[in-house]
C-alpha positions in Angstrom: 91.8 113.5 137.2 89.8 110.6 138.6 91.7 107.2 139.4 90.2 105.4 136.4 91.1 108.1 134.0 94.8 108.0 135.4 94.8 104.2 135.1 93.4 104.6 131.5 96.3 106.9 130.6 98.8 104.8 132.1 97.2 101.9 130.2 97.7 103.8 126.9 101.3 104.8 127.8 102.2 101.3 128.6 101.0 100.1 125.2 102.9 102.7 123.4 106.1 101.8 125.4 105.7 98.2 124.4 105.0 99.2 120.9 108.2 101.1 120.7 110.1 97.6 120.2 108.4 97.8 116.6 110.4 100.8 115.8 113.4 99.1 114.5 111.3 96.9 112.2 110.3 99.7 109.7 111.5 103.0 108.7 110.3 105.9 108.9 108.6 105.8 112.2 105.8 108.2 111.4 103.3 105.4 111.8 104.0 105.6 115.6 102.6 109.1 115.9 99.5 108.0 113.9 99.0 105.0 116.2 99.5 107.2 119.3 96.8 109.7 118.3 94.3 107.0 117.4 95.3 105.1 120.6 94.6 108.3 122.6 91.1 108.9 121.0 90.1 105.1 121.6 91.3 105.7 125.3 89.2 108.8 125.4 86.0 107.1 124.3 86.5 104.4 127.1 87.1 107.0 129.6 84.0 108.8 128.4 82.0 105.6 128.3 83.1 104.7 132.0 81.9 108.1 133.2 78.3 107.7 131.8 78.7 104.9 133.2 78.3 102.1 130.7 78.6 98.4 131.4 82.0 96.8 130.9 81.1 95.1 127.6 79.5 98.2 126.2 82.4 100.0 127.1 84.7 97.8 125.3 82.2 97.6 122.3 82.4 101.5 122.1 86.0 101.6 122.0 86.1 98.8 119.4 83.6 100.8 117.2 85.6 104.1 117.4 88.8 102.1 116.5 86.9 100.6 113.4 85.6 104.1 112.5 89.2 105.7 113.0 90.8 103.1 111.0 88.4 103.5 108.2 88.9 107.2 108.3 92.7 106.6 108.0 93.0 103.9 105.5 89.6 103.6 103.6 88.2 107.2 103.6 87.5 107.2 100.0 85.7 103.8 100.0 83.7 104.4 103.2 80.2 105.5 103.4 80.2 109.2 104.3 83.9 108.9 104.4 83.7 107.3 107.8 81.3 104.2 107.9 82.9 101.0 106.7 80.8 99.5 103.8 81.5 96.7 101.5 83.9 98.6 99.5 85.9 99.8 102.5 85.9 96.1 103.8 87.2 95.0 100.4 89.9 97.7 100.7 91.0 96.6 104.2 91.2 93.0 103.0 93.1 94.3 100.1 95.7 96.2 102.3 95.9 93.3 104.7 96.8 90.9 101.9 99.5 93.2 100.7 100.8 93.9 104.1 101.3 90.2 104.8 103.0 89.9 101.4 105.3 92.9 102.3 106.2 91.5 105.6 107.5 88.3 103.9 109.2 90.5 101.0 111.2 93.1 102.6 114.1 93.0 105.1 114.4 94.7 108.3 114.0 97.8 108.4 111.1 97.4 105.9 109.4 100.3 104.2 106.0 101.4 105.7 103.9 100.5 102.7 100.1 101.0 103.3 99.7 97.4 104.1 102.6 97.2 106.7 101.3 100.5 108.2 97.7 99.1 108.5 99.2 95.9 110.3 101.2 98.1 112.7 98.5 100.6 113.6 95.8 97.9 113.8 98.1 95.8 116.0 98.7 98.6 118.5 95.2 99.5 118.8 94.2 95.8 119.3 96.7 95.4 122.0 95.8 98.9 123.5 92.0 97.8 123.7 92.9 94.5 125.4 95.2 96.3 127.9 92.6 98.9 128.6 89.7 96.4 129.0 91.9 94.2 131.5 93.5 97.0 133.4 90.8 99.7 133.5 87.3 98.2 132.7 87.9 95.0 134.8 90.6 96.6 137.1 93.2 93.8 136.6 96.3 95.4 135.6 98.7 92.3 136.3 97.1 90.2 133.5 97.3 93.2 131.0 101.1 92.4 131.0 100.4 89.4 128.9 99.3 91.2 125.8 101.9 93.8 126.3 104.6 90.9 126.6 103.2 89.6 123.3 103.5 92.9 121.5 107.1 93.4 122.8 108.0 89.7 122.2 106.9 89.7 118.6 108.8 92.7 118.0 112.0 91.7 119.5 111.7 88.5 117.9 111.7 90.1 114.3 114.4 92.4 115.1 117.8 91.7 114.2 119.6 90.9 117.4 116.6 91.8 119.5 114.8 95.0 120.2 117.9 96.3 122.4 118.1 96.9 126.2 116.7 100.5 125.8 113.6 99.5 124.4 113.2 96.8 127.0 113.7 99.4 129.6 111.0 101.4 128.0 108.4 98.7 127.7 109.0 97.6 131.3 108.7 100.9 132.7 105.3 101.3 130.9 104.1 98.1 132.5 105.5 99.0 135.9 103.8 102.4 135.5 100.6 100.7 134.8 100.8 98.4 138.1 101.7 101.3 140.2 98.7 103.3 138.9 96.4 100.3 139.5 97.9 99.8 143.0 97.4 103.5 143.8 93.8 103.3 142.6 93.1 100.2 144.7 94.8 101.6 148.0 92.9 104.7 147.5 89.7 102.7 148.3 91.1 101.3 151.5 91.1 104.6 153.5 93.8 105.1 156.1 95.0 101.4 156.3 98.4 102.4 155.0 98.5 106.0 156.1 101.5 107.2 157.7 102.0 108.3 161.2 99.8 111.0 162.2 97.2 110.5 159.3 94.4 111.0 161.8 90.7 111.0 161.0 90.5 114.8 161.1 93.0 115.2 158.5 91.8 116.6 155.2 93.6 114.1 153.2 92.5 111.1 155.2 91.2 109.3 152.2 94.6 109.4 150.6 96.8 108.2 153.3 98.1 105.5 150.9 99.9 108.0 148.8 101.9 109.8 151.4 102.8 109.6 155.1 103.1 112.4 157.8 106.1 114.0 156.1 104.5 114.2 152.5 106.7 111.2 151.3 105.3 108.0 149.6 104.2 105.5 152.3 105.9 102.2 152.8 103.9 100.0 150.7 104.2 102.1 147.5 108.0 102.7 148.3 108.5 99.1 148.6 106.6 98.5 145.3 108.8 101.0 143.6 111.9 99.4 145.0 110.9 95.8 143.9 110.2 97.0 140.4 113.4 98.9 140.0 115.3 95.7 141.5 113.5 93.4 139.1 114.0 95.5 136.2 117.7 96.0 136.9 118.2 92.2 137.2 116.4 91.6 134.0 118.8 94.0 132.2 122.2 93.2 134.0 122.0 89.4 134.3 122.0 88.7 130.4 124.7 91.2 130.0 127.2 89.4 132.5 126.4 85.8 131.2 128.8 84.4 129.0 127.7 84.0 125.3 128.9 81.6 122.4 130.5 82.9 119.5 131.1 81.4 116.1 132.7 82.6 112.8 131.2 84.6 110.2 132.5 83.1 106.8 135.7 82.7 108.5 135.4 83.3 112.2 135.5 80.4 114.6 134.8 80.0 118.3 138.4 80.1 119.1 141.1 82.8 119.4 141.0 86.1 121.0 138.7 89.0 120.5 135.7 90.9 122.1 133.3 88.5 123.7 136.0 85.7 123.8 135.3 84.7 120.3 136.0 85.5 116.8 139.4 83.7 116.1 140.7 83.4 112.5 140.5 80.7 109.8 142.3 80.2 106.6 139.6 78.1 104.8 135.8 78.5 104.7 132.9 76.3 104.5 130.3 79.2 103.4 127.3 77.1 104.2 128.2 76.1 107.7 129.7 79.5 108.5 126.8 81.3 107.1 124.2 79.4 109.2 126.5 79.7 112.3 126.5 83.5 112.0 122.9 83.8 111.5 122.2 81.8 114.7 124.6 83.7 116.9 123.0 85.3 120.1 125.1 88.5 119.6 125.0 90.5 116.3 128.6 91.5 116.5 129.8 94.1 114.1 131.9 92.7 111.2 132.6 95.9 109.3 131.4 99.3 108.8 131.6 101.6 105.7 130.9 105.1 104.3 129.6 105.5 100.9 128.8 108.3 98.3 125.6 106.2 97.2 122.6 108.1 98.0 120.6 104.4 98.3 122.4 101.6 99.9 119.8 98.9 99.6 121.4 97.4 96.5 124.9 97.9 98.0 125.4 94.1 98.9 128.9 93.4 100.1 129.9 90.2 98.0 132.6 87.8 99.2 132.6 84.8 96.7 130.7 83.3 94.0 129.8 79.7 94.1 129.4 78.5 90.5 130.1 74.9 90.7 127.4 72.3 91.8 128.6 68.8 91.6 125.5 67.1 93.2 127.1 67.2 96.8 128.0 70.9 97.3 128.0 74.3 95.8 131.6 75.7 95.6 133.7 78.2 93.7 135.6 76.8 90.8 139.3 76.6 90.8 140.4 79.5 88.5 143.8 81.3 88.0 144.4 84.5 90.1 146.2 87.5 89.1 147.7 90.6 90.7 145.3 93.2 91.4 145.2 95.6 88.6 144.9 99.3 89.1 141.6 99.5 87.2 139.5 96.2 87.3 138.1 95.1 83.8 134.6 96.0 82.8 132.2 93.3 84.0 131.7 90.7 81.4 128.4 91.3 79.2 127.8 94.6 80.5 126.4 97.0 77.5 127.2 100.6 77.4 123.4 101.1 77.0 122.6 100.1 80.5 122.4 102.9 83.0 125.1 102.8 85.9 126.3 105.1 88.6 129.8 105.2 90.0 130.0 105.2 93.9 132.8 105.2 96.3 132.9 103.3 99.6 135.4 103.4 102.4 135.2 100.0 104.5 136.8 99.1 107.8 136.7 95.5 109.2 136.6 94.5 112.8 139.8 93.3 114.6 138.3 89.7 115.2 137.0 89.3 111.8 139.7 87.3 109.5 139.0 85.3 106.5 140.7 85.3 103.2 138.0 86.6 100.7 137.7 90.5 100.7 133.9 91.8 101.0 133.4 94.1 98.0 130.3 95.9 96.4 129.7 94.2 93.2 130.8 94.9 90.7 134.0 96.7 91.9 135.9 98.7 89.3 138.9 99.8 91.5 140.2 98.7 95.0 142.7 100.7 97.0 144.1 98.1 99.7 147.4 97.3 101.2 148.6 93.8 101.7 149.0 90.6 99.7 145.8 90.4 97.7 144.9 88.6 94.3 142.2 89.1 91.9 140.1 86.4 90.3 138.5 87.6 87.2 135.6 85.5 86.6 134.1 85.8 90.1 135.6 89.4 90.3 136.7 88.6 93.9 139.9 89.4 95.8 141.7 86.6 97.7 144.3 86.7 100.4 147.8 85.3 99.4 150.2 83.7 101.9 148.2 84.2 104.9 146.6 87.6 104.2 143.1 88.1 105.6 140.6 90.6 106.4 141.8 91.2 110.1 141.4 95.0 110.9 141.5 96.4 107.4 140.7 99.6 106.0 140.3 99.9 102.0 138.4 101.9 99.5 136.5 100.6 96.8 135.1 102.3 93.6 132.3 100.4 92.2 129.1 100.4 89.8 125.7 100.6 90.6 124.2 98.8 87.5 120.6 99.9 86.9 119.1 97.7 84.0 115.3 98.0 83.1 112.8 95.3 83.0 112.8 95.9 79.4 116.5 95.5 78.8 116.4 92.2 80.7 113.5 91.0 78.9 115.1 91.8 75.4 118.4 90.2 76.4 119.8 87.9 73.7 121.0 84.3 74.4 124.6 84.0 76.0 127.4 82.4 74.3 127.6 78.7 74.0 130.5 78.3 76.2 129.0 80.5 79.1 125.7 78.3 78.7 127.6 75.2 78.8 129.4 76.0 82.0 126.7 77.9 84.0 123.7 75.7 83.1 125.4 72.4 84.2 123.4 70.2 86.7 124.5 67.0 88.1 122.6 63.8 86.9 121.7 63.1 90.5 119.4 66.1 90.6 115.9 64.9 91.6 113.3 65.3 88.7 111.2 67.3 91.1 113.6 70.2 90.8 113.2 70.4 87.0 109.4 69.7 87.0 108.7 72.3 89.6 110.8 75.0 87.7 108.7 74.3 84.6 105.4 74.3 86.4 106.2 77.6 88.2 107.5 79.4 85.0 104.8 77.9 82.7 103.8 80.6 80.1 106.9 83.0 80.8 107.9 84.1 77.4 111.6 85.0 78.3 114.3 83.9 80.6 113.8 87.3 82.5 110.2 86.5 83.0 111.0 83.0 84.3 113.6 84.5 86.7 111.0 86.9 88.1 108.4 84.0 88.4 110.8 81.9 90.3 111.9 84.7 92.5 108.2 85.7 93.5 107.4 81.9 93.9 110.0 81.6 96.7 109.6 85.2 98.2 106.0 85.9 98.0 103.5 83.5 96.9 104.9 79.8 97.2 104.1 79.5 100.9 107.7 79.4 102.0 108.9 80.5 105.5 112.4 81.6 106.7 114.0 79.7 109.4 117.6 79.6 110.3 117.4 76.4 112.4 116.7 74.1 109.5 119.8 71.9 108.7 121.6 73.6 105.7 122.6 70.8 103.3 123.8 71.6 99.7 123.1 68.4 97.8 120.6 67.5 95.4 118.4 65.8 97.9 118.6 68.9 100.2 117.0 70.8 97.4 114.2 68.4 97.0 113.5 68.2 100.7 113.5 72.1 100.9 111.0 72.2 97.9 108.7 69.8 99.9 109.0 71.1 103.3 109.1 74.8 102.2 111.1 76.1 105.1 114.7 77.1 105.2 117.2 80.2 105.1 119.0 82.0 102.4 121.2 79.0 101.5 118.3 77.0 100.7 116.6 79.7 98.7 119.5 80.9 96.7 120.9 77.3 95.9 117.3 76.1 94.8 116.7 79.1 92.6 120.0 78.8 91.1 119.6 75.0 90.4 116.1 75.6 89.1 117.3 78.4 86.7 120.0 76.2 85.4 117.4 73.5 84.4 115.6 76.2 82.5 118.7 77.1 80.6 119.4 80.3 82.4 123.0 80.6 83.6 123.2 81.0 87.4 125.4 80.8 90.3 125.3 81.8 94.1 126.9 84.7 95.8 127.8 84.7 99.4 128.4 87.7 101.3 126.5 90.4 103.5 123.3 92.5 102.9 123.9 96.4 103.2 123.7 96.4 106.9 122.0 99.2 109.2 122.7 102.9 109.1 124.3 104.6 112.0 123.6 107.9 113.6 127.3 109.1 112.7 126.7 108.4 109.0 128.4 105.2 108.8 126.7 101.8 108.0 127.3 98.9 110.3 127.2 95.2 108.9 126.9 92.6 111.6 126.9 88.8 111.9 123.1 88.4 111.1 123.7 90.3 107.8 125.4 87.2 106.4 123.5 86.2 103.3 123.4 84.1 100.2 121.7 85.1 96.9 121.5 83.9 93.3 123.0 85.6 90.6 121.7 85.0 87.0 123.5 86.0 83.7 121.8 88.1 81.1 123.8 89.1 77.9 124.1 92.9 77.7 123.8 93.3 81.6 125.8 90.5 83.0 125.5 88.9 86.2 122.4 90.1 87.9 121.1 89.7 91.6 117.8 88.4 92.5 116.4 87.9 95.8 114.2 84.8 96.5 114.6 84.7 100.3 111.5 86.1 102.2 112.1 89.0 104.8 115.9 89.3 103.8 117.6 91.6 101.7 115.6 93.8 99.2 114.0 92.9 95.7 115.7 95.1 93.1 113.8 97.4 90.9 114.1 95.4 87.5 112.5 92.4 89.3 109.3 93.9 88.8 107.3 93.7 85.4 106.7 96.6 83.3 103.9 99.2 83.7 102.7 100.9 80.6 102.8 104.8 80.8 105.6 105.1 83.1 108.3 107.6 82.6 110.9 104.7 82.4 109.7 101.8 80.4 111.5 99.5 82.8 110.0 100.9 86.0 108.4 98.7 88.4 104.4 98.4 88.8 103.4 101.0 91.3 101.2 98.7 93.4 100.8 99.8 97.1 102.4 96.6 98.3 105.6 97.6 96.6 105.6 101.3 97.5 108.5 102.5 99.3 107.1 105.3 101.1 104.3 105.4 103.6 101.1 106.6 101.5 98.3 108.3 103.5 95.7 107.0 101.1 94.7 103.5 100.1 96.8 103.4 97.0 99.9 104.7 95.5 99.8 107.5 92.8 100.3 106.3 89.3 103.2 108.7 88.8 105.5 106.9 91.1 108.6 105.8 89.3 111.1 103.1 90.3 112.9 104.9 92.9 109.6 105.4 94.7 108.8 101.8 94.5 111.8 100.3 96.0 112.1 98.6 99.5 113.3 100.8 102.3 113.4 104.4 101.0 111.7 107.2 102.4 110.9 109.3 99.4 107.6 110.6 98.1 105.8 109.8 95.0 107.6 112.0 92.4 109.9 110.3 89.9 113.6 111.7 89.9 116.4 110.5 87.9 118.2 107.6 89.7 121.6 109.6 89.5 120.2 112.8 91.0 120.6 111.5 94.6 117.9 114.1 95.7 114.5 113.2 97.0 111.4 115.3 97.3 109.8 115.7 101.0 107.6 113.0 102.2 104.1 113.5 101.2 100.7 112.8 102.7 98.9 114.1 105.7 100.6 115.2 108.8 99.5 113.4 112.1 97.9 116.7 113.3 95.6 116.7 110.2 94.8 113.1 110.9 94.0 114.0 114.5 91.8 116.8 113.3 89.9 114.4 111.0 89.6 111.8 113.8 88.1 114.3 116.2 85.8 115.7 113.7 84.7 112.2 113.0 84.0 111.3 116.6 82.2 114.6 117.0 79.9 113.7 114.2 79.5 110.1 115.6 78.9 111.5 119.2 76.7 114.3 118.5 73.6 112.2 117.9 74.2 110.3 120.8 74.9 113.2 123.1 71.3 113.4 124.6 71.3 109.5 125.3 74.9 109.8 126.9 73.8 112.9 128.9 70.6 111.3 130.1 72.2 108.1 131.1 74.9 110.0 133.1 72.4 112.2 134.8 70.3 109.5 135.8 73.2 107.6 137.4 74.3 110.7 139.1 70.8 111.4 140.6 70.1 107.9 141.8 73.6 107.4 143.3 72.1 108.0 146.8 72.5 110.8 148.7 73.8 114.4 148.0 77.2 115.9 148.4 78.8 115.3 151.9 75.9 113.0 152.9 73.1 115.6 152.2 70.0 113.4 152.2 67.8 116.3 151.3 69.6 116.9 148.2 69.5 113.3 147.3 65.6 113.4 147.9 65.3 116.3 145.5 67.5 114.7 142.8 65.3 111.5 142.9 62.1 113.7 142.6 63.8 115.5 139.5 64.8 112.3 138.0 61.1 111.0 138.3 59.7 114.3 136.6 62.3 113.9 133.8 61.6 110.3 133.4 57.8 111.1 133.0 58.8 113.9 130.6 60.8 111.4 128.4 57.5 109.5 128.1 55.7 112.5 126.9 54.3 113.9 130.3 55.6 117.6 130.4 56.4 118.8 133.9 54.1 121.4 135.4 55.9 123.5 137.9 52.8 125.0 139.3 51.6 121.7 140.7 52.6 120.4 144.3 54.7 117.2 144.4 51.6 115.2 145.3 49.5 116.6 142.6 52.2 116.1 140.1 52.6 112.4 141.3 49.0 111.9 140.6 49.1 113.6 137.1 52.1 111.3 136.2 50.0 108.2 137.4 46.9 109.2 135.5 48.4 110.1 132.1 51.1 107.3 132.4 48.3 104.8 133.2 50.6 103.5 135.9 49.5 100.2 137.7 49.1 100.5 141.4 52.5 99.7 142.6 54.3 102.0 140.3 51.7 104.8 141.4 52.3 104.0 144.9 56.0 104.4 144.3 55.5 107.8 142.7 53.4 109.0 145.7 56.1 107.8 148.2 58.8 109.9 146.3 56.4 113.0 146.4 55.8 112.4 150.1 59.4 112.5 150.7 59.8 115.6 148.8 57.1 117.4 150.9 58.7 116.3 153.9 62.1 117.6 153.0 60.5 120.9 152.0 58.1 121.5 154.5 58.7 119.5 157.7 60.3 121.1 160.7 62.7 118.3 161.2 63.0 116.2 157.9 63.9 112.5 158.5 66.0 110.4 156.1 64.0 108.3 153.6 65.4 105.0 152.0 64.4 103.2 148.9 63.8 106.4 146.7 66.0 105.0 144.1 64.0 101.8 143.9 60.8 103.7 143.8 61.9 105.9 140.8 63.0 102.7 139.0 59.8 101.2 139.7 58.0 104.3 138.2 60.3 103.9 135.1 59.4 100.3 134.5 55.6 101.3 134.9 55.8 103.9 132.2 57.7 101.7 129.9 55.0 99.0 130.4 52.2 101.3 129.4 54.1 103.1 126.5 54.2 102.1 122.9 57.2 100.6 121.2 58.0 103.9 119.3 57.6 105.9 122.7 59.9 103.5 124.5 62.5 104.0 121.7 62.1 107.7 121.8 62.4 107.9 125.5 65.8 105.9 125.4 67.3 107.3 122.2 66.0 110.9 122.0 64.8 111.7 125.6 62.9 115.0 125.8 64.2 116.0 129.1 67.7 116.4 127.3 66.4 119.9 126.6 67.8 120.7 130.0 71.3 120.2 128.6 70.5 122.8 125.8 69.1 125.1 128.6 72.3 124.7 130.7 74.4 125.4 127.8 72.5 128.5 127.0 72.7 129.8 130.5 76.6 129.2 130.5 76.7 131.0 127.3 74.7 134.1 128.5 76.9 134.1 131.7 79.8 134.2 129.8 78.9 137.0 127.6 77.6 139.0 130.6 81.0 138.6 132.2 82.7 139.7 128.9 80.4 142.7 128.9 81.1 143.7 132.4 84.9 143.0 132.5 87.0 146.1 133.0 88.7 146.3 129.6 85.5 146.2 127.7 83.6 148.5 130.2 86.6 151.1 129.8 86.3 150.8 125.8 82.5 151.4 126.1 82.9 154.4 128.3 85.5 155.9 126.2 83.5 155.4 123.1 80.4 156.9 124.9 82.5 160.0 125.9 83.4 160.7 122.1 79.7 160.6 120.9 78.3 164.0 119.8 76.8 166.1 122.6 78.8 164.1 125.2 82.0 166.0 124.8 82.9 168.6 127.2 83.2 172.2 126.0 
């Protein structure tokens, strides 16, 4: 493998190593195999273009073109011209996927499902970074600046990941960059000869041009060894130093920066300010585990662990109402307002809290129907929460919870009757200090919505998708009326702002609303448990619908998951309340540009990995993931590249051949071979312009014939005769002497033939050179030689002799 080819391979590997930081962002990771295949094909195009060789900008353009064609084949095959060329329909499809991808990025929490739009963003981003890295490190031989796009790719992924990308992914990304630097250093040093050769690397050694790589003992030379050591030490420092530096901890809805526990933080607290604690938790540098759980639920994306409900807004703060608590009953009462017509599943969850986590509200899946826990706990019926009594807290607990997964349909929510007057009066109360902009904005956003459910969905989508809001945990929390007005104006905040604002706006529309504080479902672990950390702390609004009860919505972009029932109805689906099967809401990575219309609600939810066959929600089983395999995609991509490159094969071969012939000198400095190569190039150049070679002519007569037919001017004609004279000297002189300037003479003849040719002839000579027939002849000769070897091979000859011996008349008596 040549130095540049090795460098190109290392550039592709470094890009994939940096792209590994994207893996925690989405699930599943099948997109990575597709990106690797496409990146490999694009790298191969670059390597082929450099072997031709093409100029640097042309090489980059060829790689970019191949990337566009491959992306068209993968994402817009049905809309493309001939399934490959991006036409207007394909560009429109790309625009649609990009638009949906940006919406999905803002809608889904990490790990997000690989929707078609997110898949396009991921693969296109990897190819773009790969193209830039290849251009810098290989085409322009500057590997050090190539670290900037690699750093950008890793930094974006690490910044979006919860708690960063992790030390292992950092090591992988750094190792990829070091590999690229070492490959470039090896390639550069190889051009310096024996400067860094080890002892004994004399001029008579066969590896004298490679003294940079090994010394006399076959080991790596001093510069290479030193480079490796410096890289290893720098990488080790980058990993070890952050690990030993002290970190600052704060409480998670009850933890403070005092006390004892892992990391020097995580003390206990008996009273909680949910707003301050929640923001402190989200801004912690370390995502410490708060609790972990095992559950019988097949899908945990709706398994929010609810701590407390904030149902009182007095214009200054949201807080839980003061209510009577009772002993924890063996069976908790059925949730208020839940009709038997609503589908539900019963699940069991076993929860273990961390030793350092201590606060007096118990995290529970909502709505819980039975809690098996020891200690002094009390039950608050309205909020369905458990509160510690006489110092009881969540420190190092293990408990089991039976809960309900309520699955209303959008039709049931839309048809919900009006709640009772008492409930409306209590949960639609807003302070007189509420700025008018809150009420007017709510009415403007929900204008035309016929039902309370439709208004709730409008509010949720406005915050989470199309209202221009962004998620930022550094914004000052606040909870009063002015804080909501400021948030609606600045459109930047975190879950506290989104949940409080949506709840307040829903109340102004006459929809009962409150805010729940707790944790999102957490992250699944290899051992089957699910881990919930500091950064999973969350707040979300709950709206009340008669017949369903308190119902979760998710207005915070990039956090949590939007529930099934928060999508509008789609006519013709098996479930009348199933969501719209738009690609941007598809849960599974589709191999085509759109989702099949038969997808049911379980296939449209964020974060699952199922296919597109609707199953009953309670079945708990999922069909295998559908779509093209990476190998099928690779085959299609290779076929597309062959179709693309086949018409350009004569041009590429001709450019490569001309470059090799005019490189100057033959192998091992054989000037005679170089002269004959220049002569062959002159004949083929004339052939490209319609002057067929005549092998019966002497070089001098052949040059004269080319000058006459090509109507060469005196200078190009003289150049042709000089090349012919050099050939005759090489062939017939007793002691041939080296001749210089033949490359320039051949180029001068080429320029003269172009000047005298028509435009059509010049285009044909460039794009479809006649001398490319030699390529066909060479292939035919190799094919005949292969057949001859096969025919004369021992096994074949033995079979043929045996068959001949069995013919009639050949058998012995």
